[in-house]
N, C-alpha and C positions, 0 to 999 in steps of 0.2 A: 504494500500500500504506500502511495506517495505521501510524503510529509505534508501536513496541513499548511505550513508556511510557503510551500511551493505553489499552492493553489489559491491563496488569498493574501492580502496585504498584512504585514505585521503591524503597521501603524495606519489603520484606515482613516479616511477623511471623516470629520465630524459632520453630521447632517443637521440642517441644510448647509450646503457648501456655497460659498461665494469665492470664485477662483478666476485668476487671470493667467492665461497660458500665453507666453510671449516668446517669439522667435521669428527669424526671417522666413520668407517663403521657402517651402520645401525643407524645413528643419525638423519636421516630425510632429508638429502640434496636432494636426488632424488625426493622425494614427494614434497618438497618445490618448486623446479624448475619446476616440472611437473604442479603444480598448477599455476605457473606464465605463462608457455609457452604452455603446452600441446603438445610439440614437442622437440625432441633431435636429435643430429647428431654427427658424429665423428670429429677427427682432420682434418680440410681441408687444402689442399695445397694452396699456393698463387694463382695459376692458377684457382683453384676451387672457391676461394673467389672472384676473379675478375669476373669470369663468372657469379656467383650467383648474385652479386650485381650490375652488369651492367644494367643501366636503371631501376633499381628497387628502390622504395622508402625506403624500410627497409628490412634487412635480419637479421636472428637470427642464431647464431652458439652456440651449447652447446658442450663443451669439457668435456666429461663424462669419469671419471676414466682414465684420461690421464695425471695425475700430472707430472710424470717423463718425458714424451715426451715433454710436454709443457715447462717445466723448462729448457730443453736443446735445444729447437728449436728457431733458429733465426727468422723463419717465424712466430712463435707464438708471439715473442717479437714485430715484425712489426705489427702483427694483433692488439695487445693491444695498442701500442703506436702511430700508424699512421693510418692503414687501417680502423679500427673500426670507427674512427671519420670521415675520408674523404669519406668512402664508405657507411656510415650509416648502420653499422653492429653492432648489439648488441651481445656481447660475454659473456657467462656464463661459468666459469671454476669451476668444482667441484674438490676439493682436500681434502686430509686427514690431511694435515699439513699446518698451516698458514705460517710457516717458512721453507718451503720445500727447499731442496738442489737443486742446478742446476745453471748453468752459468747465465741464464736470469731470474731466479725466483724473485730476489729482485726487479729488474726493472719492471717486469710485475706487481708485487704486488703494487709497488708505483704508477702505472698508472691505477689501478682499481678505478673507481668512487664509487663502493660499495663493501664492504666486509661484508658477512653474516657469522657469527660464530655460529656454533651449539655447544650444550653442549658436553663437553669432560670430563668425570669423571676422566680419567687417567691424564690429564694435563690441569687443569683449569687456569693455569698461562698464557696460550696463550692469553686468553681474557684480563687479567690484563696487560700483557706486551704490547699488541696491543693498549689497551686503554691509557696507559701511553705515547705511541708514538703519538697518535692522539690528546689527551687532556693532554699535559704535565703540564698545570697549574691547572688542575681539577682532580687530582688523586683520591680523594675520590669519586667524581661523577662517574668517569669512572669505578672504581672498583664496586661500588654499582649497576650501570646500568648493567654491565656485569654479576655480580652475580645474580641479580634479573631476568634478561632475560633468563639466562641459568640454573636456579635452578630447572626447571621442566623437565620431560622427553620430548625430542624433542624440547626443548626451544632454541631460537636463538636470537642473537643481530644483527641488521642491522646498519652498520656504513656508513653514506652517506658522501663521501668526494668530491662530485661534487662542482666545484668552486662557483656555484650560490646558494648553499643551505645555509640558515641561520643557525648559530651555534646552536640555540635552537632546531633545527630539525635534527641534525647530527646523533643522535643515537635513535633508536626506535626498537620496537618488535611487534609481532602480526600484521603484515602488510597485510596479505592476506584477501580477502573478507571473510566475516562472522567471522572475528576475531576482537576483540576490540583493536585497535591500541594504543600502549603506547609509548609516546615520553619522 
């Protein structure tokens, strides 16, 4: 019999999830989310969100290739900051830039419980800059963790900013089933 940790995550996401998955085109974002969800959908309106989540235990919304629309949308801001928690909606936003422009981009980013950063050969500083924001007193650790996690093709770093997560589990990689999780 296969070991249980080979079939499921050792450190599962807390539900509902608000997550930003960031990396350049063709970095593996879509495959990563597909492996987590096996489902994707477009930018929903507030009315659609209310209808979908009414009387339902849990709903998932994937904002796929909608970085600019999400960053400018007050409804998206409300989805990340209020609705996701109150209506049990997990939201996964795929983006090409961790520091995307837009009126609501910064607040949306600050309210994500998870940020998954994929390898970006063109600008590896995004990982270091983000790490210095999350781990300001552990710069060497954050730099090494980011470099190690994203040094291979399709490599990624998961940063867990959920309030209940212990600091020693805040950054990890290889979290999918059949991957050897590294904390």
